PDB file of N, CA, C and O in Angstrom:
ATOM      1  N   MET A   1     249.027 -19.258 120.058  1.00  0.00           N
ATOM      2  CA  MET A   1     249.610 -20.643 120.129  1.00  0.00           C
ATOM      3  C   MET A   1     250.889 -20.500 119.344  1.00  0.00           C
ATOM      4  O   MET A   1     251.119 -19.693 118.443  1.00  0.00           O
ATOM      5  N   THR A   2     251.659 -21.400 119.833  1.00  0.00           N
ATOM      6  CA  THR A   2     253.072 -21.592 119.189  1.00  0.00           C
ATOM      7  C   THR A   2     252.881 -22.813 118.315  1.00  0.00           C
ATOM      8  O   THR A   2     252.647 -23.818 118.987  1.00  0.00           O
ATOM      9  N   ILE A   3     252.911 -23.000 117.101  1.00  0.00           N
ATOM     10  CA  ILE A   3     253.002 -24.180 116.316  1.00  0.00           C
ATOM     11  C   ILE A   3     254.621 -23.988 115.519  1.00  0.00           C
ATOM     12  O   ILE A   3     255.028 -23.079 114.795  1.00  0.00           O
ATOM     13  N   ARG A   4     255.221 -25.096 115.943  1.00  0.00           N
ATOM     14  CA  ARG A   4     256.745 -25.135 115.386  1.00  0.00           C
ATOM     15  C   ARG A   4     256.784 -25.633 114.156  1.00  0.00           C
ATOM     16  O   ARG A   4     257.400 -24.997 113.300  1.00  0.00           O
ATOM     17  N   SER A   5     256.155 -26.838 113.823  1.00  0.00           N
ATOM     18  CA  SER A   5     256.307 -27.586 112.572  1.00  0.00           C
ATOM     19  C   SER A   5     254.722 -28.083 111.918  1.00  0.00           C
ATOM     20  O   SER A   5     253.833 -28.554 112.627  1.00  0.00           O
ATOM     21  N   LEU A   6     254.626 -27.900 110.693  1.00  0.00           N
ATOM     22  CA  LEU A   6     253.600 -28.605 110.260  1.00  0.00           C
ATOM     23  C   LEU A   6     254.028 -29.880 109.463  1.00  0.00           C
ATOM     24  O   LEU A   6     254.672 -29.788 108.418  1.00  0.00           O
ATOM     25  N   GLY A   7     253.639 -31.085 110.006  1.00  0.00           N
ATOM     26  CA  GLY A   7     254.000 -32.299 109.432  1.00  0.00           C
ATOM     27  C   GLY A   7     253.116 -33.437 109.327  1.00  0.00           C
ATOM     28  O   GLY A   7     251.965 -33.076 109.080  1.00  0.00           O
ATOM     29  N   GLN A   8     253.238 -34.506 109.415  1.00  0.00           N
ATOM     30  CA  GLN A   8     252.399 -35.837 109.274  1.00  0.00           C
ATOM     31  C   GLN A   8     250.927 -35.495 110.230  1.00  0.00           C
ATOM     32  O   GLN A   8     249.811 -35.650 109.735  1.00  0.00           O
ATOM     33  N   ASP A   9     251.127 -35.031 111.602  1.00  0.00           N
ATOM     34  CA  ASP A   9     250.037 -35.023 112.315  1.00  0.00           C
ATOM     35  C   ASP A   9     249.239 -33.801 111.813  1.00  0.00           C
ATOM     36  O   ASP A   9     248.036 -33.894 112.055  1.00  0.00           O
ATOM     37  N   PHE A  10     249.590 -32.772 111.224  1.00  0.00           N
ATOM     38  CA  PHE A  10     248.882 -31.754 110.742  1.00  0.00           C
ATOM     39  C   PHE A  10     248.095 -32.376 109.607  1.00  0.00           C
ATOM     40  O   PHE A  10     246.878 -32.218 109.508  1.00  0.00           O
ATOM     41  N   LYS A  11     248.891 -33.163 108.660  1.00  0.00           N
ATOM     42  CA  LYS A  11     248.289 -33.508 107.468  1.00  0.00           C
ATOM     43  C   LYS A  11     247.057 -34.765 107.764  1.00  0.00           C
ATOM     44  O   LYS A  11     246.128 -35.002 106.992  1.00  0.00           O
ATOM     45  N   ASP A  12     247.286 -35.388 108.908  1.00  0.00           N
ATOM     46  CA  ASP A  12     246.403 -36.567 109.280  1.00  0.00           C
ATOM     47  C   ASP A  12     245.113 -35.829 109.712  1.00  0.00           C
ATOM     48  O   ASP A  12     244.008 -36.347 109.550  1.00  0.00           O
ATOM     49  N   ASN A  13     245.259 -34.766 110.192  1.00  0.00           N
ATOM     50  CA  ASN A  13     243.961 -34.156 111.077  1.00  0.00           C
ATOM     51  C   ASN A  13     243.398 -32.952 110.322  1.00  0.00           C
ATOM     52  O   ASN A  13     242.500 -32.317 110.876  1.00  0.00           O
ATOM     53  N   ILE A  14     243.767 -32.623 109.284  1.00  0.00           N
ATOM     54  CA  ILE A  14     243.144 -31.380 108.663  1.00  0.00           C
ATOM     55  C   ILE A  14     242.144 -32.115 107.745  1.00  0.00           C
ATOM     56  O   ILE A  14     242.487 -33.209 107.300  1.00  0.00           O
ATOM     57  N   PRO A  15     240.867 -31.579 107.407  1.00  0.00           N
ATOM     58  CA  PRO A  15     239.952 -31.960 106.594  1.00  0.00           C
ATOM     59  C   PRO A  15     240.575 -31.639 105.015  1.00  0.00           C
ATOM     60  O   PRO A  15     241.291 -30.681 104.723  1.00  0.00           O
ATOM     61  N   LYS A  16     240.132 -32.633 104.162  1.00  0.00           N
ATOM     62  CA  LYS A  16     240.721 -32.653 102.817  1.00  0.00           C
ATOM     63  C   LYS A  16     240.016 -31.226 101.995  1.00  0.00           C
ATOM     64  O   LYS A  16     240.574 -30.523 101.153  1.00  0.00           O
ATOM     65  N   GLY A  17     238.749 -31.096 102.499  1.00  0.00           N
ATOM     66  CA  GLY A  17     238.035 -30.010 101.861  1.00  0.00           C
ATOM     67  C   GLY A  17     238.263 -28.683 102.212  1.00  0.00           C
ATOM     68  O   GLY A  17     237.468 -27.826 101.827  1.00  0.00           O
ATOM     69  N   VAL A  18     239.337 -28.353 102.957  1.00  0.00           N
ATOM     70  CA  VAL A  18     239.834 -27.099 103.370  1.00  0.00           C
ATOM     71  C   VAL A  18     240.071 -25.949 102.129  1.00  0.00           C
ATOM     72  O   VAL A  18     240.918 -26.164 101.261  1.00  0.00           O
ATOM     73  N   GLN A  19     239.508 -25.105 102.127  1.00  0.00           N
ATOM     74  CA  GLN A  19     239.794 -23.866 101.040  1.00  0.00           C
ATOM     75  C   GLN A  19     240.513 -22.903 101.671  1.00  0.00           C
ATOM     76  O   GLN A  19     241.023 -22.106 100.883  1.00  0.00           O
ATOM     77  N   SER A  20     240.755 -22.678 102.956  1.00  0.00           N
ATOM     78  CA  SER A  20     241.612 -21.401 103.025  1.00  0.00           C
ATOM     79  C   SER A  20     242.360 -21.872 104.554  1.00  0.00           C
ATOM     80  O   SER A  20     241.693 -22.543 105.341  1.00  0.00           O
ATOM     81  N   LEU A  21     243.686 -21.494 104.874  1.00  0.00           N
ATOM     82  CA  LEU A  21     244.304 -21.622 105.866  1.00  0.00           C
ATOM     83  C   LEU A  21     244.960 -20.166 105.965  1.00  0.00           C
ATOM     84  O   LEU A  21     245.324 -19.444 105.036  1.00  0.00           O
ATOM     85  N   ARG A  22     245.012 -19.936 107.301  1.00  0.00           N
ATOM     86  CA  ARG A  22     245.785 -18.595 107.668  1.00  0.00           C
ATOM     87  C   ARG A  22     246.465 -18.911 109.021  1.00  0.00           C
ATOM     88  O   ARG A  22     245.880 -19.303 110.030  1.00  0.00           O
ATOM     89  N   PHE A  23     247.712 -18.695 108.895  1.00  0.00           N
ATOM     90  CA  PHE A  23     248.635 -18.984 109.947  1.00  0.00           C
ATOM     91  C   PHE A  23     249.457 -17.285 110.243  1.00  0.00           C
ATOM     92  O   PHE A  23     250.049 -16.601 109.409  1.00  0.00           O
ATOM     93  N   GLU A  24     249.254 -17.031 111.482  1.00  0.00           N
ATOM     94  CA  GLU A  24     249.710 -15.498 111.742  1.00  0.00           C
ATOM     95  C   GLU A  24     250.402 -15.563 113.132  1.00  0.00           C
ATOM     96  O   GLU A  24     249.760 -16.079 114.047  1.00  0.00           O
ATOM     97  N   ASN A  25     251.721 -15.062 113.393  1.00  0.00           N
ATOM     98  CA  ASN A  25     252.254 -15.077 114.555  1.00  0.00           C
ATOM     99  C   ASN A  25     252.507 -16.438 115.424  1.00  0.00           C
ATOM    100  O   ASN A  25     252.646 -16.450 116.647  1.00  0.00           O
ATOM    101  N   THR A  26     252.542 -17.566 114.582  1.00  0.00           N
ATOM    102  CA  THR A  26     252.440 -18.845 115.012  1.00  0.00           C
ATOM    103  C   THR A  26     253.788 -19.343 115.456  1.00  0.00           C
ATOM    104  O   THR A  26     253.848 -20.160 116.375  1.00  0.00           O
ATOM    105  N   GLY A  27     254.857 -18.908 114.867  1.00  0.00           N
ATOM    106  CA  GLY A  27     256.241 -19.227 115.317  1.00  0.00           C
ATOM    107  C   GLY A  27     256.755 -20.541 114.465  1.00  0.00           C
ATOM    108  O   GLY A  27     257.763 -21.170 114.785  1.00  0.00           O
ATOM    109  N   ILE A  28     255.972 -20.849 113.405  1.00  0.00           N
ATOM    110  CA  ILE A  28     256.345 -22.112 112.519  1.00  0.00           C
ATOM    111  C   ILE A  28     257.757 -21.873 111.846  1.00  0.00           C
ATOM    112  O   ILE A  28     258.070 -20.886 111.181  1.00  0.00           O
ATOM    113  N   THR A  29     258.571 -22.996 112.155  1.00  0.00           N
ATOM    114  CA  THR A  29     259.842 -22.864 111.528  1.00  0.00           C
ATOM    115  C   THR A  29     260.139 -23.689 110.714  1.00  0.00           C
ATOM    116  O   THR A  29     261.246 -23.727 110.177  1.00  0.00           O
ATOM    117  N   SER A  30     259.047 -24.620 110.448  1.00  0.00           N
ATOM    118  CA  SER A  30     259.381 -25.812 109.218  1.00  0.00           C
ATOM    119  C   SER A  30     258.090 -26.384 108.891  1.00  0.00           C
ATOM    120  O   SER A  30     257.233 -26.540 109.761  1.00  0.00           O
ATOM    121  N   ILE A  31     257.906 -26.709 107.656  1.00  0.00           N
ATOM    122  CA  ILE A  31     256.948 -27.487 107.101  1.00  0.00           C
ATOM    123  C   ILE A  31     257.409 -28.554 106.186  1.00  0.00           C
ATOM    124  O   ILE A  31     258.126 -28.384 105.201  1.00  0.00           O
ATOM    125  N   LYS A  32     256.840 -29.866 106.688  1.00  0.00           N
ATOM    126  CA  LYS A  32     257.185 -30.906 106.040  1.00  0.00           C
ATOM    127  C   LYS A  32     256.822 -31.249 104.475  1.00  0.00           C
ATOM    128  O   LYS A  32     255.733 -30.979 103.968  1.00  0.00           O
ATOM    129  N   ASN A  33     257.700 -31.763 103.924  1.00  0.00           N
ATOM    130  CA  ASN A  33     257.113 -32.114 102.450  1.00  0.00           C
ATOM    131  C   ASN A  33     255.809 -32.723 102.357  1.00  0.00           C
ATOM    132  O   ASN A  33     255.561 -33.602 103.183  1.00  0.00           O
ATOM    133  N   GLN A  34     254.944 -32.428 101.522  1.00  0.00           N
ATOM    134  CA  GLN A  34     253.676 -32.895 101.136  1.00  0.00           C
ATOM    135  C   GLN A  34     252.631 -32.538 102.391  1.00  0.00           C
ATOM    136  O   GLN A  34     251.509 -33.044 102.409  1.00  0.00           O
ATOM    137  N   ALA A  35     253.009 -31.782 103.261  1.00  0.00           N
ATOM    138  CA  ALA A  35     252.062 -31.055 104.236  1.00  0.00           C
ATOM    139  C   ALA A  35     250.761 -30.687 103.882  1.00  0.00           C
ATOM    140  O   ALA A  35     249.831 -30.714 104.687  1.00  0.00           O
ATOM    141  N   PHE A  36     250.636 -30.289 102.521  1.00  0.00           N
ATOM    142  CA  PHE A  36     249.324 -29.561 102.059  1.00  0.00           C
ATOM    143  C   PHE A  36     249.133 -30.556 100.919  1.00  0.00           C
ATOM    144  O   PHE A  36     248.147 -30.174 100.288  1.00  0.00           O
ATOM    145  N   SER A  37     249.581 -31.537 100.437  1.00  0.00           N
ATOM    146  CA  SER A  37     249.655 -32.201  99.235  1.00  0.00           C
ATOM    147  C   SER A  37     248.299 -32.702  99.155  1.00  0.00           C
ATOM    148  O   SER A  37     247.910 -32.837  97.994  1.00  0.00           O
ATOM    149  N   HIS A  38     247.403 -33.040 100.126  1.00  0.00           N
ATOM    150  CA  HIS A  38     246.147 -33.654  99.954  1.00  0.00           C
ATOM    151  C   HIS A  38     245.007 -32.681  99.770  1.00  0.00           C
ATOM    152  O   HIS A  38     243.916 -32.983  99.286  1.00  0.00           O
ATOM    153  N   LEU A  39     245.386 -31.394 100.234  1.00  0.00           N
ATOM    154  CA  LEU A  39     244.428 -30.208 100.016  1.00  0.00           C
ATOM    155  C   LEU A  39     244.164 -29.843  98.779  1.00  0.00           C
ATOM    156  O   LEU A  39     244.632 -28.732  98.531  1.00  0.00           O
ATOM    157  N   GLN A  40     243.461 -30.455  97.688  1.00  0.00           N
ATOM    158  CA  GLN A  40     243.102 -30.084  96.573  1.00  0.00           C
ATOM    159  C   GLN A  40     242.442 -29.019  96.194  1.00  0.00           C
ATOM    160  O   GLN A  40     242.578 -28.475  95.098  1.00  0.00           O
ATOM    161  N   LYS A  41     241.485 -28.570  97.326  1.00  0.00           N
ATOM    162  CA  LYS A  41     240.550 -27.302  97.285  1.00  0.00           C
ATOM    163  C   LYS A  41     241.213 -26.140  97.777  1.00  0.00           C
ATOM    164  O   LYS A  41     240.643 -25.050  97.749  1.00  0.00           O
ATOM    165  N   LEU A  42     242.526 -26.296  98.287  1.00  0.00           N
ATOM    166  CA  LEU A  42     243.098 -24.975  99.159  1.00  0.00           C
ATOM    167  C   LEU A  42     243.410 -23.848  97.909  1.00  0.00           C
ATOM    168  O   LEU A  42     244.164 -23.943  96.940  1.00  0.00           O
ATOM    169  N   ASN A  43     242.587 -22.842  98.308  1.00  0.00           N
ATOM    170  CA  ASN A  43     242.945 -21.667  97.395  1.00  0.00           C
ATOM    171  C   ASN A  43     243.338 -20.608  98.115  1.00  0.00           C
ATOM    172  O   ASN A  43     243.513 -19.592  97.442  1.00  0.00           O
ATOM    173  N   ILE A  44     243.543 -20.513  99.322  1.00  0.00           N
ATOM    174  CA  ILE A  44     244.115 -19.312 100.036  1.00  0.00           C
ATOM    175  C   ILE A  44     245.090 -19.825 101.083  1.00  0.00           C
ATOM    176  O   ILE A  44     244.593 -20.549 101.946  1.00  0.00           O
ATOM    177  N   LEU A  45     246.407 -19.572 101.157  1.00  0.00           N
ATOM    178  CA  LEU A  45     247.200 -19.730 102.002  1.00  0.00           C
ATOM    179  C   LEU A  45     247.952 -18.506 102.592  1.00  0.00           C
ATOM    180  O   LEU A  45     248.620 -17.810 101.827  1.00  0.00           O
ATOM    181  N   SER A  46     247.890 -18.253 103.717  1.00  0.00           N
ATOM    182  CA  SER A  46     248.736 -17.147 104.380  1.00  0.00           C
ATOM    183  C   SER A  46     249.475 -17.522 105.598  1.00  0.00           C
ATOM    184  O   SER A  46     248.879 -17.813 106.635  1.00  0.00           O
ATOM    185  N   ILE A  47     250.738 -17.523 105.498  1.00  0.00           N
ATOM    186  CA  ILE A  47     251.672 -17.694 106.531  1.00  0.00           C
ATOM    187  C   ILE A  47     252.380 -16.525 106.862  1.00  0.00           C
ATOM    188  O   ILE A  47     253.436 -16.286 106.277  1.00  0.00           O
ATOM    189  N   ARG A  48     251.917 -15.726 107.768  1.00  0.00           N
ATOM    190  CA  ARG A  48     252.545 -14.463 108.144  1.00  0.00           C
ATOM    191  C   ARG A  48     253.257 -14.287 109.444  1.00  0.00           C
ATOM    192  O   ARG A  48     252.757 -14.905 110.384  1.00  0.00           O
ATOM    193  N   ARG A  49     254.273 -13.606 109.682  1.00  0.00           N
ATOM    194  CA  ARG A  49     254.970 -13.298 110.783  1.00  0.00           C
ATOM    195  C   ARG A  49     255.317 -14.564 111.542  1.00  0.00           C
ATOM    196  O   ARG A  49     255.081 -14.696 112.742  1.00  0.00           O
ATOM    197  N   GLY A  50     255.920 -15.541 110.740  1.00  0.00           N
ATOM    198  CA  GLY A  50     256.376 -16.866 111.349  1.00  0.00           C
ATOM    199  C   GLY A  50     257.985 -16.751 111.257  1.00  0.00           C
ATOM    200  O   GLY A  50     258.530 -15.666 111.053  1.00  0.00           O
ATOM    201  N   SER A  51     258.635 -17.846 111.408  1.00  0.00           N
ATOM    202  CA  SER A  51     260.123 -17.970 111.034  1.00  0.00           C
ATOM    203  C   SER A  51     260.497 -18.612 109.992  1.00  0.00           C
ATOM    204  O   SER A  51     261.679 -18.954 109.956  1.00  0.00           O
ATOM    205  N   LEU A  52     259.639 -18.948 108.891  1.00  0.00           N
ATOM    206  CA  LEU A  52     259.970 -19.487 107.795  1.00  0.00           C
ATOM    207  C   LEU A  52     260.673 -18.576 106.875  1.00  0.00           C
ATOM    208  O   LEU A  52     260.362 -17.391 106.753  1.00  0.00           O
ATOM    209  N   LYS A  53     261.709 -19.202 106.173  1.00  0.00           N
ATOM    210  CA  LYS A  53     262.581 -18.374 105.240  1.00  0.00           C
ATOM    211  C   LYS A  53     262.443 -18.558 103.789  1.00  0.00           C
ATOM    212  O   LYS A  53     262.896 -17.741 102.987  1.00  0.00           O
ATOM    213  N   LYS A  54     261.776 -19.699 103.426  1.00  0.00           N
ATOM    214  CA  LYS A  54     261.436 -20.369 102.147  1.00  0.00           C
ATOM    215  C   LYS A  54     260.276 -20.992 101.940  1.00  0.00           C
ATOM    216  O   LYS A  54     259.677 -21.403 102.933  1.00  0.00           O
ATOM    217  N   LEU A  55     259.752 -21.182 100.720  1.00  0.00           N
ATOM    218  CA  LEU A  55     258.695 -22.260 100.358  1.00  0.00           C
ATOM    219  C   LEU A  55     259.155 -23.312  99.605  1.00  0.00           C
ATOM    220  O   LEU A  55     260.125 -23.135  98.867  1.00  0.00           O
ATOM    221  N   SER A  56     258.589 -24.422  99.678  1.00  0.00           N
ATOM    222  CA  SER A  56     258.969 -25.472  98.804  1.00  0.00           C
ATOM    223  C   SER A  56     257.679 -26.085  98.002  1.00  0.00           C
ATOM    224  O   SER A  56     256.610 -26.417  98.513  1.00  0.00           O
ATOM    225  N   ARG A  57     258.012 -26.147  96.731  1.00  0.00           N
ATOM    226  CA  ARG A  57     257.101 -26.817  95.721  1.00  0.00           C
ATOM    227  C   ARG A  57     256.495 -28.214  96.393  1.00  0.00           C
ATOM    228  O   ARG A  57     255.338 -28.599  96.227  1.00  0.00           O
ATOM    229  N   ASP A  58     257.457 -28.862  97.147  1.00  0.00           N
ATOM    230  CA  ASP A  58     257.019 -30.230  97.504  1.00  0.00           C
ATOM    231  C   ASP A  58     255.872 -30.275  98.690  1.00  0.00           C
ATOM    232  O   ASP A  58     255.295 -31.306  99.037  1.00  0.00           O
ATOM    233  N   TRP A  59     255.651 -28.964  99.246  1.00  0.00           N
ATOM    234  CA  TRP A  59     254.379 -28.912 100.340  1.00  0.00           C
ATOM    235  C   TRP A  59     253.244 -29.108  99.631  1.00  0.00           C
ATOM    236  O   TRP A  59     252.278 -29.535 100.263  1.00  0.00           O
ATOM    237  N   PHE A  60     253.106 -28.872  98.323  1.00  0.00           N
ATOM    238  CA  PHE A  60     251.631 -28.696  97.953  1.00  0.00           C
ATOM    239  C   PHE A  60     251.344 -29.682  96.650  1.00  0.00           C
ATOM    240  O   PHE A  60     252.268 -30.158  95.991  1.00  0.00           O
ATOM    241  N   PRO A  61     249.865 -29.940  96.348  1.00  0.00           N
ATOM    242  CA  PRO A  61     249.481 -30.802  95.432  1.00  0.00           C
ATOM    243  C   PRO A  61     249.982 -30.333  93.963  1.00  0.00           C
ATOM    244  O   PRO A  61     250.380 -29.201  93.689  1.00  0.00           O
ATOM    245  N   ARG A  62     249.883 -31.410  93.091  1.00  0.00           N
ATOM    246  CA  ARG A  62     250.078 -31.078  91.731  1.00  0.00           C
ATOM    247  C   ARG A  62     248.864 -31.478  90.939  1.00  0.00           C
ATOM    248  O   ARG A  62     248.614 -32.683  90.971  1.00  0.00           O
ATOM    249  N   PRO A  63     248.096 -30.749  90.268  1.00  0.00           N
ATOM    250  CA  PRO A  63     248.508 -29.268  90.067  1.00  0.00           C
ATOM    251  C   PRO A  63     248.048 -28.717  91.404  1.00  0.00           C
ATOM    252  O   PRO A  63     247.434 -29.329  92.277  1.00  0.00           O
ATOM    253  N   TRP A  64     248.475 -27.386  91.412  1.00  0.00           N
ATOM    254  CA  TRP A  64     248.363 -26.359  92.559  1.00  0.00           C
ATOM    255  C   TRP A  64     247.479 -25.470  92.219  1.00  0.00           C
ATOM    256  O   TRP A  64     247.793 -24.803  91.233  1.00  0.00           O
ATOM    257  N   ASN A  65     246.104 -25.148  92.885  1.00  0.00           N
ATOM    258  CA  ASN A  65     245.145 -24.471  92.305  1.00  0.00           C
ATOM    259  C   ASN A  65     245.159 -23.103  93.378  1.00  0.00           C
ATOM    260  O   ASN A  65     244.106 -22.498  93.578  1.00  0.00           O
ATOM    261  N   LEU A  66     246.157 -22.772  93.894  1.00  0.00           N
ATOM    262  CA  LEU A  66     246.090 -21.658  94.932  1.00  0.00           C
ATOM    263  C   LEU A  66     245.919 -20.451  94.005  1.00  0.00           C
ATOM    264  O   LEU A  66     246.368 -20.317  92.867  1.00  0.00           O
ATOM    265  N   THR A  67     245.160 -19.580  94.741  1.00  0.00           N
ATOM    266  CA  THR A  67     244.739 -18.235  94.000  1.00  0.00           C
ATOM    267  C   THR A  67     245.286 -17.136  94.849  1.00  0.00           C
ATOM    268  O   THR A  67     245.402 -15.989  94.417  1.00  0.00           O
ATOM    269  N   TYR A  68     245.601 -17.469  95.987  1.00  0.00           N
ATOM    270  CA  TYR A  68     246.329 -16.163  96.985  1.00  0.00           C
ATOM    271  C   TYR A  68     247.299 -16.940  97.807  1.00  0.00           C
ATOM    272  O   TYR A  68     247.023 -18.043  98.278  1.00  0.00           O
ATOM    273  N   LEU A  69     248.425 -16.347  97.965  1.00  0.00           N
ATOM    274  CA  LEU A  69     249.476 -16.666  98.735  1.00  0.00           C
ATOM    275  C   LEU A  69     250.011 -15.587  99.279  1.00  0.00           C
ATOM    276  O   LEU A  69     250.515 -14.723  98.561  1.00  0.00           O
ATOM    277  N   ASP A  70     249.978 -15.472 100.697  1.00  0.00           N
ATOM    278  CA  ASP A  70     250.878 -14.388 101.777  1.00  0.00           C
ATOM    279  C   ASP A  70     251.831 -15.232 102.469  1.00  0.00           C
ATOM    280  O   ASP A  70     251.518 -16.129 103.252  1.00  0.00           O
ATOM    281  N   PHE A  71     253.075 -14.882 102.125  1.00  0.00           N
ATOM    282  CA  PHE A  71     254.223 -15.221 102.803  1.00  0.00           C
ATOM    283  C   PHE A  71     255.176 -14.300 103.325  1.00  0.00           C
ATOM    284  O   PHE A  71     256.173 -14.712 103.917  1.00  0.00           O
TER     285      PHE A  71
END
């Protein structure tokens, strides 16, 4: 499946209790600010083999309790 962007639709439809997200070979080219900001329990995030070039602190909640990041 090709996913180009994670934005408001993603944020509106992902359960707040998600603890792990893995995206691999999705073609993601952009992630909008605060896309993961409501995921307070997210502790594993993997975004592999996509087209993203950078991470942004504005994507995530404050405080950010992530224990594993694969980018």
